[in-house]
PDBQT receptor file of N, H, CA, C and O in Angstrom, charges set to zero:
ATOM      1  N   UNK A   1      76.191  63.522 -53.310  1.00  0.00    +0.000 N 
ATOM      2  CA  UNK A   1      77.264  62.710 -53.805  1.00  0.00    +0.000 C 
ATOM      3  C   UNK A   1      76.800  61.254 -53.779  1.00  0.00    +0.000 C 
ATOM      4  O   UNK A   1      76.356  60.761 -52.742  1.00  0.00    +0.000 OA
ATOM      5  N   UNK A   2      76.899  60.578 -54.899  1.00  0.00    +0.000 N 
ATOM      6  H   UNK A   2      77.259  60.979 -55.741  1.00  0.00    +0.000 HD
ATOM      7  CA  UNK A   2      76.483  59.183 -54.950  1.00  0.00    +0.000 C 
ATOM      8  C   UNK A   2      77.686  58.271 -54.743  1.00  0.00    +0.000 C 
ATOM      9  O   UNK A   2      78.830  58.725 -54.740  1.00  0.00    +0.000 OA
ATOM     10  N   UNK A   3      77.415  56.997 -54.571  1.00  0.00    +0.000 N 
ATOM     11  H   UNK A   3      76.485  56.628 -54.573  1.00  0.00    +0.000 HD
ATOM     12  CA  UNK A   3      78.488  56.051 -54.315  1.00  0.00    +0.000 C 
ATOM     13  C   UNK A   3      79.171  55.660 -55.631  1.00  0.00    +0.000 C 
ATOM     14  O   UNK A   3      78.628  55.860 -56.717  1.00  0.00    +0.000 OA
ATOM     15  N   UNK A   4      80.359  55.104 -55.502  1.00  0.00    +0.000 N 
ATOM     16  H   UNK A   4      80.801  54.941 -54.620  1.00  0.00    +0.000 HD
ATOM     17  CA  UNK A   4      81.112  54.636 -56.672  1.00  0.00    +0.000 C 
ATOM     18  C   UNK A   4      80.331  53.542 -57.381  1.00  0.00    +0.000 C 
ATOM     19  O   UNK A   4      80.288  53.502 -58.610  1.00  0.00    +0.000 OA
ATOM     20  N   UNK A   5      79.722  52.665 -56.620  1.00  0.00    +0.000 N 
ATOM     21  H   UNK A   5      79.757  52.698 -55.621  1.00  0.00    +0.000 HD
ATOM     22  CA  UNK A   5      78.965  51.550 -57.203  1.00  0.00    +0.000 C 
ATOM     23  C   UNK A   5      77.783  52.056 -58.039  1.00  0.00    +0.000 C 
ATOM     24  O   UNK A   5      77.532  51.552 -59.134  1.00  0.00    +0.000 OA
ATOM     25  N   UNK A   6      77.049  53.067 -57.509  1.00  0.00    +0.000 N 
ATOM     26  H   UNK A   6      77.252  53.476 -56.619  1.00  0.00    +0.000 HD
ATOM     27  CA  UNK A   6      75.936  53.642 -58.271  1.00  0.00    +0.000 C 
ATOM     28  C   UNK A   6      76.444  54.364 -59.514  1.00  0.00    +0.000 C 
ATOM     29  O   UNK A   6      75.800  54.324 -60.563  1.00  0.00    +0.000 OA
ATOM     30  N   UNK A   7      77.596  55.023 -59.400  1.00  0.00    +0.000 N 
ATOM     31  H   UNK A   7      78.118  55.055 -58.548  1.00  0.00    +0.000 HD
ATOM     32  CA  UNK A   7      78.190  55.696 -60.553  1.00  0.00    +0.000 C 
ATOM     33  C   UNK A   7      78.569  54.722 -61.659  1.00  0.00    +0.000 C 
ATOM     34  O   UNK A   7      78.434  55.032 -62.843  1.00  0.00    +0.000 OA
ATOM     35  N   UNK A   8      79.044  53.543 -61.270  1.00  0.00    +0.000 N 
ATOM     36  H   UNK A   8      79.154  53.291 -60.309  1.00  0.00    +0.000 HD
ATOM     37  CA  UNK A   8      79.385  52.534 -62.276  1.00  0.00    +0.000 C 
ATOM     38  C   UNK A   8      78.132  51.979 -62.949  1.00  0.00    +0.000 C 
ATOM     39  O   UNK A   8      78.113  51.761 -64.160  1.00  0.00    +0.000 OA
ATOM     40  N   UNK A   9      77.075  51.749 -62.147  1.00  0.00    +0.000 N 
ATOM     41  H   UNK A   9      77.090  51.926 -61.163  1.00  0.00    +0.000 HD
ATOM     42  CA  UNK A   9      75.824  51.239 -62.722  1.00  0.00    +0.000 C 
ATOM     43  C   UNK A   9      75.166  52.235 -63.663  1.00  0.00    +0.000 C 
ATOM     44  O   UNK A   9      74.570  51.844 -64.666  1.00  0.00    +0.000 OA
ATOM     45  N   UNK A  10      75.271  53.535 -63.342  1.00  0.00    +0.000 N 
ATOM     46  H   UNK A  10      75.756  53.853 -62.527  1.00  0.00    +0.000 HD
ATOM     47  CA  UNK A  10      74.636  54.554 -64.176  1.00  0.00    +0.000 C 
ATOM     48  C   UNK A  10      75.474  54.914 -65.405  1.00  0.00    +0.000 C 
ATOM     49  O   UNK A  10      74.987  55.587 -66.314  1.00  0.00    +0.000 OA
ATOM     50  N   UNK A  11      76.741  54.463 -65.434  1.00  0.00    +0.000 N 
ATOM     51  H   UNK A  11      77.136  53.916 -64.696  1.00  0.00    +0.000 HD
ATOM     52  CA  UNK A  11      77.589  54.745 -66.587  1.00  0.00    +0.000 C 
ATOM     53  C   UNK A  11      78.441  55.986 -66.439  1.00  0.00    +0.000 C 
ATOM     54  O   UNK A  11      79.115  56.382 -67.390  1.00  0.00    +0.000 OA
ATOM     55  N   UNK A  12      78.431  56.616 -65.264  1.00  0.00    +0.000 N 
ATOM     56  H   UNK A  12      77.883  56.295 -64.492  1.00  0.00    +0.000 HD
ATOM     57  CA  UNK A  12      79.235  57.821 -65.041  1.00  0.00    +0.000 C 
ATOM     58  C   UNK A  12      80.697  57.473 -64.776  1.00  0.00    +0.000 C 
ATOM     59  O   UNK A  12      81.585  58.300 -64.983  1.00  0.00    +0.000 OA
ATOM     60  N   UNK A  13      80.948  56.230 -64.312  1.00  0.00    +0.000 N 
ATOM     61  H   UNK A  13      80.227  55.558 -64.143  1.00  0.00    +0.000 HD
ATOM     62  CA  UNK A  13      82.300  55.754 -64.043  1.00  0.00    +0.000 C 
ATOM     63  C   UNK A  13      82.515  54.474 -64.841  1.00  0.00    +0.000 C 
ATOM     64  O   UNK A  13      81.631  53.621 -64.916  1.00  0.00    +0.000 OA
ATOM     65  N   UNK A  14      83.698  54.350 -65.435  1.00  0.00    +0.000 N 
ATOM     66  H   UNK A  14      84.416  55.043 -65.374  1.00  0.00    +0.000 HD
ATOM     67  CA  UNK A  14      84.053  53.149 -66.182  1.00  0.00    +0.000 C 
ATOM     68  C   UNK A  14      85.396  52.630 -65.688  1.00  0.00    +0.000 C 
ATOM     69  O   UNK A  14      86.207  53.393 -65.164  1.00  0.00    +0.000 OA
ATOM     70  N   UNK A  15      85.628  51.332 -65.856  1.00  0.00    +0.000 N 
ATOM     71  H   UNK A  15      84.969  50.712 -66.282  1.00  0.00    +0.000 HD
ATOM     72  CA  UNK A  15      86.931  50.752 -65.548  1.00  0.00    +0.000 C 
ATOM     73  C   UNK A  15      87.684  50.528 -66.850  1.00  0.00    +0.000 C 
ATOM     74  O   UNK A  15      87.096  50.129 -67.855  1.00  0.00    +0.000 OA
ATOM     75  N   UNK A  16      89.005  50.790 -66.827  1.00  0.00    +0.000 N 
ATOM     76  H   UNK A  16      89.482  51.115 -66.010  1.00  0.00    +0.000 HD
ATOM     77  CA  UNK A  16      89.809  50.527 -68.019  1.00  0.00    +0.000 C 
ATOM     78  C   UNK A  16      90.351  49.099 -67.949  1.00  0.00    +0.000 C 
ATOM     79  O   UNK A  16      89.973  48.336 -67.060  1.00  0.00    +0.000 OA
ATOM     80  N   UNK A  17      91.226  48.739 -68.871  1.00  0.00    +0.000 N 
ATOM     81  H   UNK A  17      91.533  49.359 -69.593  1.00  0.00    +0.000 HD
ATOM     82  CA  UNK A  17      91.728  47.367 -68.943  1.00  0.00    +0.000 C 
ATOM     83  C   UNK A  17      92.585  46.990 -67.738  1.00  0.00    +0.000 C 
ATOM     84  O   UNK A  17      92.792  45.805 -67.475  1.00  0.00    +0.000 OA
ATOM     85  N   UNK A  18      93.084  47.979 -67.004  1.00  0.00    +0.000 N 
ATOM     86  H   UNK A  18      92.916  48.942 -67.217  1.00  0.00    +0.000 HD
ATOM     87  CA  UNK A  18      93.889  47.715 -65.814  1.00  0.00    +0.000 C 
ATOM     88  C   UNK A  18      93.097  47.886 -64.525  1.00  0.00    +0.000 C 
ATOM     89  O   UNK A  18      93.678  47.996 -63.445  1.00  0.00    +0.000 OA
ATOM     90  N   UNK A  19      91.739  47.910 -64.641  1.00  0.00    +0.000 N 
ATOM     91  H   UNK A  19      91.268  47.821 -65.518  1.00  0.00    +0.000 HD
ATOM     92  CA  UNK A  19      90.817  48.020 -63.505  1.00  0.00    +0.000 C 
ATOM     93  C   UNK A  19      90.899  49.370 -62.780  1.00  0.00    +0.000 C 
ATOM     94  O   UNK A  19      90.499  49.464 -61.619  1.00  0.00    +0.000 OA
ATOM     95  N   UNK A  20      91.411  50.416 -63.445  1.00  0.00    +0.000 N 
ATOM     96  H   UNK A  20      91.736  50.340 -64.387  1.00  0.00    +0.000 HD
ATOM     97  CA  UNK A  20      91.422  51.761 -62.863  1.00  0.00    +0.000 C 
ATOM     98  C   UNK A  20      90.077  52.415 -63.150  1.00  0.00    +0.000 C 
ATOM     99  O   UNK A  20      89.480  52.178 -64.201  1.00  0.00    +0.000 OA
ATOM    100  N   UNK A  21      89.598  53.241 -62.212  1.00  0.00    +0.000 N 
ATOM    101  H   UNK A  21      90.083  53.433 -61.359  1.00  0.00    +0.000 HD
ATOM    102  CA  UNK A  21      88.323  53.927 -62.385  1.00  0.00    +0.000 C 
ATOM    103  C   UNK A  21      88.538  55.215 -63.163  1.00  0.00    +0.000 C 
ATOM    104  O   UNK A  21      89.430  56.000 -62.842  1.00  0.00    +0.000 OA
ATOM    105  N   UNK A  22      87.715  55.433 -64.194  1.00  0.00    +0.000 N 
ATOM    106  H   UNK A  22      86.990  54.795 -64.456  1.00  0.00    +0.000 HD
ATOM    107  CA  UNK A  22      87.790  56.623 -65.035  1.00  0.00    +0.000 C 
ATOM    108  C   UNK A  22      86.435  57.298 -65.103  1.00  0.00    +0.000 C 
ATOM    109  O   UNK A  22      85.400  56.633 -65.074  1.00  0.00    +0.000 OA
ATOM    110  N   UNK A  23      86.442  58.624 -65.194  1.00  0.00    +0.000 N 
ATOM    111  H   UNK A  23      87.283  59.164 -65.217  1.00  0.00    +0.000 HD
ATOM    112  CA  UNK A  23      85.223  59.391 -65.424  1.00  0.00    +0.000 C 
ATOM    113  C   UNK A  23      84.799  59.149 -66.876  1.00  0.00    +0.000 C 
ATOM    114  O   UNK A  23      85.592  59.355 -67.794  1.00  0.00    +0.000 OA
ATOM    115  N   UNK A  24      83.566  58.718 -67.086  1.00  0.00    +0.000 N 
ATOM    116  H   UNK A  24      82.921  58.550 -66.340  1.00  0.00    +0.000 HD
ATOM    117  CA  UNK A  24      83.097  58.415 -68.444  1.00  0.00    +0.000 C 
ATOM    118  C   UNK A  24      82.955  59.686 -69.277  1.00  0.00    +0.000 C 
ATOM    119  O   UNK A  24      83.128  59.645 -70.495  1.00  0.00    +0.000 OA
ATOM    120  N   UNK A  25      82.646  60.797 -68.648  1.00  0.00    +0.000 N 
ATOM    121  H   UNK A  25      82.505  60.830 -67.658  1.00  0.00    +0.000 HD
ATOM    122  CA  UNK A  25      82.445  62.058 -69.368  1.00  0.00    +0.000 C 
ATOM    123  C   UNK A  25      83.769  62.641 -69.859  1.00  0.00    +0.000 C 
ATOM    124  O   UNK A  25      83.860  63.101 -70.997  1.00  0.00    +0.000 OA
ATOM    125  N   UNK A  26      84.797  62.623 -69.004  1.00  0.00    +0.000 N 
ATOM    126  H   UNK A  26      84.723  62.250 -68.079  1.00  0.00    +0.000 HD
ATOM    127  CA  UNK A  26      86.079  63.260 -69.330  1.00  0.00    +0.000 C 
ATOM    128  C   UNK A  26      87.138  62.260 -69.795  1.00  0.00    +0.000 C 
ATOM    129  O   UNK A  26      88.154  62.660 -70.365  1.00  0.00    +0.000 OA
ATOM    130  N   UNK A  27      86.911  60.960 -69.557  1.00  0.00    +0.000 N 
ATOM    131  H   UNK A  27      86.086  60.635 -69.095  1.00  0.00    +0.000 HD
ATOM    132  CA  UNK A  27      87.878  59.899 -69.849  1.00  0.00    +0.000 C 
ATOM    133  C   UNK A  27      89.199  60.147 -69.116  1.00  0.00    +0.000 C 
ATOM    134  O   UNK A  27      90.278  59.982 -69.685  1.00  0.00    +0.000 OA
ATOM    135  N   UNK A  28      89.094  60.550 -67.834  1.00  0.00    +0.000 N 
ATOM    136  H   UNK A  28      88.217  60.684 -67.371  1.00  0.00    +0.000 HD
ATOM    137  CA  UNK A  28      90.242  60.852 -66.989  1.00  0.00    +0.000 C 
ATOM    138  C   UNK A  28      90.222  59.928 -65.777  1.00  0.00    +0.000 C 
ATOM    139  O   UNK A  28      89.156  59.619 -65.245  1.00  0.00    +0.000 OA
ATOM    140  N   UNK A  29      91.397  59.488 -65.343  1.00  0.00    +0.000 N 
ATOM    141  H   UNK A  29      92.263  59.739 -65.775  1.00  0.00    +0.000 HD
ATOM    142  CA  UNK A  29      91.482  58.629 -64.164  1.00  0.00    +0.000 C 
ATOM    143  C   UNK A  29      91.080  59.411 -62.919  1.00  0.00    +0.000 C 
ATOM    144  O   UNK A  29      91.458  60.570 -62.755  1.00  0.00    +0.000 OA
ATOM    145  N   UNK A  30      90.305  58.763 -62.040  1.00  0.00    +0.000 N 
ATOM    146  H   UNK A  30      89.997  57.821 -62.174  1.00  0.00    +0.000 HD
ATOM    147  CA  UNK A  30      89.815  59.412 -60.826  1.00  0.00    +0.000 C 
ATOM    148  C   UNK A  30      90.910  59.508 -59.782  1.00  0.00    +0.000 C 
ATOM    149  O   UNK A  30      91.729  58.599 -59.643  1.00  0.00    +0.000 OA
ATOM    150  N   UNK A  31      90.922  60.609 -59.050  1.00  0.00    +0.000 N 
ATOM    151  H   UNK A  31      90.257  61.347 -59.163  1.00  0.00    +0.000 HD
ATOM    152  CA  UNK A  31      91.825  60.801 -57.932  1.00  0.00    +0.000 C 
ATOM    153  C   UNK A  31      91.154  60.363 -56.646  1.00  0.00    +0.000 C 
ATOM    154  O   UNK A  31      89.969  60.032 -56.639  1.00  0.00    +0.000 OA
ATOM    155  N   UNK A  32      91.915  60.362 -55.549  1.00  0.00    +0.000 N 
ATOM    156  H   UNK A  32      92.878  60.631 -55.555  1.00  0.00    +0.000 HD
ATOM    157  CA  UNK A  32      91.410  59.906 -54.259  1.00  0.00    +0.000 C 
ATOM    158  C   UNK A  32      91.670  60.954 -53.187  1.00  0.00    +0.000 C 
ATOM    159  O   UNK A  32      92.759  61.522 -53.103  1.00  0.00    +0.000 OA
ATOM    160  N   UNK A  33      90.644  61.202 -52.363  1.00  0.00    +0.000 N 
ATOM    161  H   UNK A  33      89.759  60.740 -52.431  1.00  0.00    +0.000 HD
ATOM    162  CA  UNK A  33      90.783  62.063 -51.189  1.00  0.00    +0.000 C 
ATOM    163  C   UNK A  33      90.495  61.196 -49.969  1.00  0.00    +0.000 C 
ATOM    164  O   UNK A  33      89.429  60.588 -49.876  1.00  0.00    +0.000 OA
ATOM    165  N   UNK A  34      91.439  61.137 -49.035  1.00  0.00    +0.000 N 
ATOM    166  H   UNK A  34      92.305  61.630 -49.110  1.00  0.00    +0.000 HD
ATOM    167  CA  UNK A  34      91.243  60.392 -47.792  1.00  0.00    +0.000 C 
ATOM    168  C   UNK A  34      91.184  61.367 -46.642  1.00  0.00    +0.000 C 
ATOM    169  O   UNK A  34      92.161  62.059 -46.356  1.00  0.00    +0.000 OA
ATOM    170  N   UNK A  35      90.045  61.427 -45.978  1.00  0.00    +0.000 N 
ATOM    171  H   UNK A  35      89.252  60.864 -46.210  1.00  0.00    +0.000 HD
ATOM    172  CA  UNK A  35      89.887  62.242 -44.785  1.00  0.00    +0.000 C 
ATOM    173  C   UNK A  35      89.988  61.302 -43.590  1.00  0.00    +0.000 C 
ATOM    174  O   UNK A  35      89.134  60.430 -43.437  1.00  0.00    +0.000 OA
ATOM    175  N   UNK A  36      91.002  61.448 -42.739  1.00  0.00    +0.000 N 
ATOM    176  H   UNK A  36      91.696  62.157 -42.864  1.00  0.00    +0.000 HD
ATOM    177  CA  UNK A  36      91.163  60.514 -41.623  1.00  0.00    +0.000 C 
ATOM    178  C   UNK A  36      90.020  60.550 -40.614  1.00  0.00    +0.000 C 
ATOM    179  O   UNK A  36      89.815  59.577 -39.888  1.00  0.00    +0.000 OA
ATOM    180  N   UNK A  37      89.281  61.639 -40.554  1.00  0.00    +0.000 N 
ATOM    181  H   UNK A  37      89.448  62.430 -41.144  1.00  0.00    +0.000 HD
ATOM    182  CA  UNK A  37      88.172  61.743 -39.599  1.00  0.00    +0.000 C 
ATOM    183  C   UNK A  37      86.859  61.201 -40.147  1.00  0.00    +0.000 C 
ATOM    184  O   UNK A  37      85.911  61.003 -39.388  1.00  0.00    +0.000 OA
ATOM    185  N   UNK A  38      86.789  60.958 -41.452  1.00  0.00    +0.000 N 
ATOM    186  H   UNK A  38      87.560  61.119 -42.069  1.00  0.00    +0.000 HD
ATOM    187  CA  UNK A  38      85.546  60.485 -42.061  1.00  0.00    +0.000 C 
ATOM    188  C   UNK A  38      85.667  59.014 -42.446  1.00  0.00    +0.000 C 
ATOM    189  O   UNK A  38      86.761  58.506 -42.695  1.00  0.00    +0.000 OA
ATOM    190  N   UNK A  39      84.529  58.351 -42.489  1.00  0.00    +0.000 N 
ATOM    191  H   UNK A  39      83.641  58.764 -42.287  1.00  0.00    +0.000 HD
ATOM    192  CA  UNK A  39      84.509  56.957 -42.898  1.00  0.00    +0.000 C 
ATOM    193  C   UNK A  39      84.414  56.890 -44.418  1.00  0.00    +0.000 C 
ATOM    194  O   UNK A  39      83.564  57.551 -45.015  1.00  0.00    +0.000 OA
ATOM    195  N   UNK A  40      85.264  56.109 -45.038  1.00  0.00    +0.000 N 
ATOM    196  H   UNK A  40      85.954  55.571 -44.553  1.00  0.00    +0.000 HD
ATOM    197  CA  UNK A  40      85.222  55.947 -46.486  1.00  0.00    +0.000 C 
ATOM    198  C   UNK A  40      86.229  56.822 -47.189  1.00  0.00    +0.000 C 
ATOM    199  O   UNK A  40      87.012  57.537 -46.563  1.00  0.00    +0.000 OA
ATOM    200  N   UNK A  41      86.190  56.750 -48.510  1.00  0.00    +0.000 N 
ATOM    201  H   UNK A  41      85.554  56.169 -49.018  1.00  0.00    +0.000 HD
ATOM    202  CA  UNK A  41      87.109  57.467 -49.385  1.00  0.00    +0.000 C 
ATOM    203  C   UNK A  41      86.297  58.207 -50.430  1.00  0.00    +0.000 C 
ATOM    204  O   UNK A  41      85.257  57.714 -50.866  1.00  0.00    +0.000 OA
ATOM    205  N   UNK A  42      86.748  59.371 -50.837  1.00  0.00    +0.000 N 
ATOM    206  H   UNK A  42      87.593  59.772 -50.483  1.00  0.00    +0.000 HD
ATOM    207  CA  UNK A  42      86.074  60.128 -51.889  1.00  0.00    +0.000 C 
ATOM    208  C   UNK A  42      86.919  60.027 -53.148  1.00  0.00    +0.000 C 
ATOM    209  O   UNK A  42      88.105  60.357 -53.137  1.00  0.00    +0.000 OA
ATOM    210  N   UNK A  43      86.304  59.569 -54.236  1.00  0.00    +0.000 N 
ATOM    211  H   UNK A  43      85.341  59.301 -54.246  1.00  0.00    +0.000 HD
ATOM    212  CA  UNK A  43      86.955  59.523 -55.541  1.00  0.00    +0.000 C 
ATOM    213  C   UNK A  43      86.452  60.717 -56.336  1.00  0.00    +0.000 C 
ATOM    214  O   UNK A  43      85.253  60.997 -56.328  1.00  0.00    +0.000 OA
ATOM    215  N   UNK A  44      87.348  61.434 -57.028  1.00  0.00    +0.000 N 
ATOM    216  H   UNK A  44      88.322  61.207 -57.034  1.00  0.00    +0.000 HD
ATOM    217  CA  UNK A  44      86.954  62.641 -57.731  1.00  0.00    +0.000 C 
ATOM    218  C   UNK A  44      87.610  62.698 -59.105  1.00  0.00    +0.000 C 
ATOM    219  O   UNK A  44      88.657  62.095 -59.338  1.00  0.00    +0.000 OA
ATOM    220  N   UNK A  45      86.972  63.434 -60.004  1.00  0.00    +0.000 N 
ATOM    221  H   UNK A  45      86.121  63.923 -59.814  1.00  0.00    +0.000 HD
ATOM    222  CA  UNK A  45      87.508  63.669 -61.343  1.00  0.00    +0.000 C 
ATOM    223  C   UNK A  45      88.215  65.021 -61.325  1.00  0.00    +0.000 C 
ATOM    224  O   UNK A  45      87.583  66.036 -61.032  1.00  0.00    +0.000 OA
ATOM    225  N   UNK A  46      89.517  65.057 -61.632  1.00  0.00    +0.000 N 
ATOM    226  H   UNK A  46      90.030  64.232 -61.870  1.00  0.00    +0.000 HD
ATOM    227  CA  UNK A  46      90.229  66.330 -61.620  1.00  0.00    +0.000 C 
ATOM    228  C   UNK A  46      89.794  67.284 -62.735  1.00  0.00    +0.000 C 
ATOM    229  O   UNK A  46      90.015  68.490 -62.624  1.00  0.00    +0.000 OA
ATOM    230  N   UNK A  47      89.182  66.773 -63.802  1.00  0.00    +0.000 N 
ATOM    231  H   UNK A  47      89.001  65.794 -63.891  1.00  0.00    +0.000 HD
ATOM    232  CA  UNK A  47      88.753  67.615 -64.923  1.00  0.00    +0.000 C 
ATOM    233  C   UNK A  47      87.430  68.320 -64.640  1.00  0.00    +0.000 C 
ATOM    234  O   UNK A  47      87.353  69.546 -64.723  1.00  0.00    +0.000 OA
ATOM    235  N   UNK A  48      86.377  67.550 -64.303  1.00  0.00    +0.000 N 
ATOM    236  H   UNK A  48      86.439  66.554 -64.236  1.00  0.00    +0.000 HD
ATOM    237  CA  UNK A  48      85.043  68.147 -64.154  1.00  0.00    +0.000 C 
ATOM    238  C   UNK A  48      84.642  68.390 -62.701  1.00  0.00    +0.000 C 
ATOM    239  O   UNK A  48      83.665  69.094 -62.449  1.00  0.00    +0.000 OA
ATOM    240  N   UNK A  49      85.387  67.815 -61.724  1.00  0.00    +0.000 N 
ATOM    241  H   UNK A  49      86.181  67.243 -61.929  1.00  0.00    +0.000 HD
ATOM    242  CA  UNK A  49      85.108  68.066 -60.324  1.00  0.00    +0.000 C 
ATOM    243  C   UNK A  49      84.013  67.209 -59.710  1.00  0.00    +0.000 C 
ATOM    244  O   UNK A  49      83.663  67.416 -58.548  1.00  0.00    +0.000 OA
ATOM    245  N   UNK A  50      83.461  66.257 -60.446  1.00  0.00    +0.000 N 
ATOM    246  H   UNK A  50      83.745  66.088 -61.390  1.00  0.00    +0.000 HD
ATOM    247  CA  UNK A  50      82.437  65.378 -59.883  1.00  0.00    +0.000 C 
ATOM    248  C   UNK A  50      83.068  64.468 -58.842  1.00  0.00    +0.000 C 
ATOM    249  O   UNK A  50      84.245  64.122 -58.950  1.00  0.00    +0.000 OA
ATOM    250  N   UNK A  51      82.287  64.075 -57.824  1.00  0.00    +0.000 N 
ATOM    251  H   UNK A  51      81.332  64.356 -57.737  1.00  0.00    +0.000 HD
ATOM    252  CA  UNK A  51      82.793  63.250 -56.741  1.00  0.00    +0.000 C 
ATOM    253  C   UNK A  51      81.880  62.069 -56.476  1.00  0.00    +0.000 C 
ATOM    254  O   UNK A  51      80.664  62.159 -56.649  1.00  0.00    +0.000 OA
ATOM    255  N   UNK A  52      82.480  60.949 -56.051  1.00  0.00    +0.000 N 
ATOM    256  H   UNK A  52      83.467  60.876 -55.910  1.00  0.00    +0.000 HD
ATOM    257  CA  UNK A  52      81.766  59.746 -55.670  1.00  0.00    +0.000 C 
ATOM    258  C   UNK A  52      82.362  59.244 -54.376  1.00  0.00    +0.000 C 
ATOM    259  O   UNK A  52      83.569  59.358 -54.164  1.00  0.00    +0.000 OA
ATOM    260  N   UNK A  53      81.528  58.687 -53.498  1.00  0.00    +0.000 N 
ATOM    261  H   UNK A  53      80.547  58.595 -53.670  1.00  0.00    +0.000 HD
ATOM    262  CA  UNK A  53      82.004  58.217 -52.211  1.00  0.00    +0.000 C 
ATOM    263  C   UNK A  53      82.113  56.698 -52.216  1.00  0.00    +0.000 C 
ATOM    264  O   UNK A  53      81.223  55.993 -52.691  1.00  0.00    +0.000 OA
ATOM    265  N   UNK A  54      83.219  56.214 -51.677  1.00  0.00    +0.000 N 
ATOM    266  H   UNK A  54      83.942  56.787 -51.291  1.00  0.00    +0.000 HD
ATOM    267  CA  UNK A  54      83.433  54.775 -51.557  1.00  0.00    +0.000 C 
ATOM    268  C   UNK A  54      83.492  54.457 -50.069  1.00  0.00    +0.000 C 
ATOM    269  O   UNK A  54      84.344  54.976 -49.349  1.00  0.00    +0.000 OA
ATOM    270  N   UNK A  55      82.590  53.609 -49.619  1.00  0.00    +0.000 N 
ATOM    271  H   UNK A  55      81.898  53.187 -50.204  1.00  0.00    +0.000 HD
ATOM    272  CA  UNK A  55      82.535  53.229 -48.213  1.00  0.00    +0.000 C 
ATOM    273  C   UNK A  55      83.062  51.810 -48.083  1.00  0.00    +0.000 C 
ATOM    274  O   UNK A  55      82.668  50.912 -48.828  1.00  0.00    +0.000 OA
ATOM    275  N   UNK A  56      83.949  51.625 -47.136  1.00  0.00    +0.000 N 
ATOM    276  H   UNK A  56      84.269  52.354 -46.531  1.00  0.00    +0.000 HD
ATOM    277  CA  UNK A  56      84.456  50.286 -46.889  1.00  0.00    +0.000 C 
ATOM    278  C   UNK A  56      85.904  50.121 -47.090  1.00  0.00    +0.000 C 
ATOM    279  O   UNK A  56      86.432  49.024 -46.907  1.00  0.00    +0.000 OA
TER     280      UNK A  56
């Protein structure tokens, strides 16, 4: 799983006009998974199932 920042640089994630993160392949807004025991947040695409990790 790569980071959100790397996904944006590679073109796998795009921001729309309202600064929401979208999957470039599916053009779908990313969802969020918060695990209280883990550090960071996981952003995922509900259509294709790809995941990116956001730390911080």
